[in-house]
C-alpha positions in Angstrom: 87.2 135.8 95.5 86.2 132.8 96.5 85.1 129.3 94.4 82.0 128.5 93.4 80.4 125.8 94.7 80.5 123.9 91.3 84.3 124.2 91.1 84.7 123.6 94.9 82.8 119.9 94.2 84.8 119.7 91.0 88.2 119.6 93.4 86.6 117.5 95.9 85.9 115.1 93.4 89.1 115.0 92.3 90.8 114.6 95.9 88.6 111.8 96.1 89.8 110.2 93.0 93.6 110.6 93.6 93.0 109.8 97.5 91.6 106.2 95.9 94.8 105.9 93.7 96.7 106.6 96.6 95.3 103.9 98.7 95.3 101.1 96.1 99.1 102.0 96.1 99.5 101.7 99.8 97.5 98.6 100.0 100.0 96.7 97.4 101.0 93.5 99.0 104.5 93.9 98.5 108.1 93.9 100.7 108.9 97.0 102.5 112.6 97.5 103.8 111.7 99.8 106.7 114.9 102.3 107.0 117.2 103.4 104.3 119.1 101.0 102.1 122.4 102.5 101.2 125.3 101.9 99.2 128.4 102.2 101.8 131.8 102.5 99.8 134.8 101.2 101.1 138.6 101.8 100.9 140.0 98.3 99.4 143.6 98.6 101.5 145.6 98.4 98.2 147.8 101.4 98.0 148.0 101.3 94.3 144.1 101.3 93.8 142.3 104.2 92.9 140.5 104.2 96.1 143.4 104.7 98.2 142.8 108.1 97.1 139.4 108.9 96.8 135.9 107.8 98.0 136.0 104.1 97.6 134.4 100.9 96.0 131.0 100.5 96.5 131.1 97.4 98.3 128.7 96.8 100.8 124.9 97.4 101.3 123.2 98.2 104.6 120.0 99.1 106.0 119.6 101.7 108.8 116.5 102.0 110.9 115.7 104.3 113.4 113.7 102.0 115.8 111.0 104.2 118.0 113.1 107.5 117.8 115.8 106.1 119.8 119.3 105.2 118.5 119.7 104.5 114.9 120.6 100.7 114.0 122.5 99.4 110.9 121.7 96.1 109.3 124.5 94.3 107.3 122.9 92.8 104.0 123.6 89.8 102.5 125.2 89.6 98.8 122.6 87.3 97.9 119.5 89.3 99.3 120.9 92.9 98.1 118.5 93.1 94.9 115.6 92.5 96.8 116.5 94.5 99.6 117.3 97.3 97.0 113.5 97.0 95.1 112.1 97.0 98.6 114.1 100.3 99.6 112.1 101.7 96.7 109.0 100.5 97.6 109.5 102.0 100.8 110.6 105.4 99.6 107.8 105.6 96.8 105.3 104.4 100.0 106.7 107.4 102.3 105.9 109.6 99.4 102.4 108.2 98.7 101.5 108.9 102.8 103.1 112.5 102.2 100.9 113.2 99.2 97.8 111.7 101.1 98.5 114.1 103.9 98.6 116.7 101.6 95.1 115.4 100.1 93.5 115.7 103.9 94.5 119.3 104.5 93.0 120.2 101.2 90.3 118.6 101.7 89.3 120.1 105.0 89.9 123.6 103.5 87.5 123.1 100.7 84.8 121.2 103.3 85.6 124.6 105.2 84.8 126.7 102.3 81.5 124.7 101.9 80.7 125.6 105.1 81.0 128.8 105.4 79.3 129.0 102.0 76.2 127.6 103.7 76.5 129.5 107.1 73.4 131.5 108.2 74.1 135.0 109.5 72.4 136.0 112.4 71.8 140.1 113.7 
């Protein structure tokens, strides 16, 4: 059973509101760390430290970037820039998630519009 025209139009309006919300989020003028910001654990070198037999201490922050599908680049982040880069990395993750949601809305809108087109289609014999 297909949805009524009213239900389709209501759903389309809901999607338009969600799209506007996502676009407002994507247009924010905030710094983004394009790539993956990660804390890398390292062993300190002391044989008596707990890290000698474990995963290590969280010591350094790196920004990993893929440059146009080529090899992956790794950049060491200076200590004074760590808080800024961590926030920028989190904002980039949210940016990517918003883009993913926008693509899903595009797909759903196309389906609704095609259903509306089928509803208005004439049959010719």
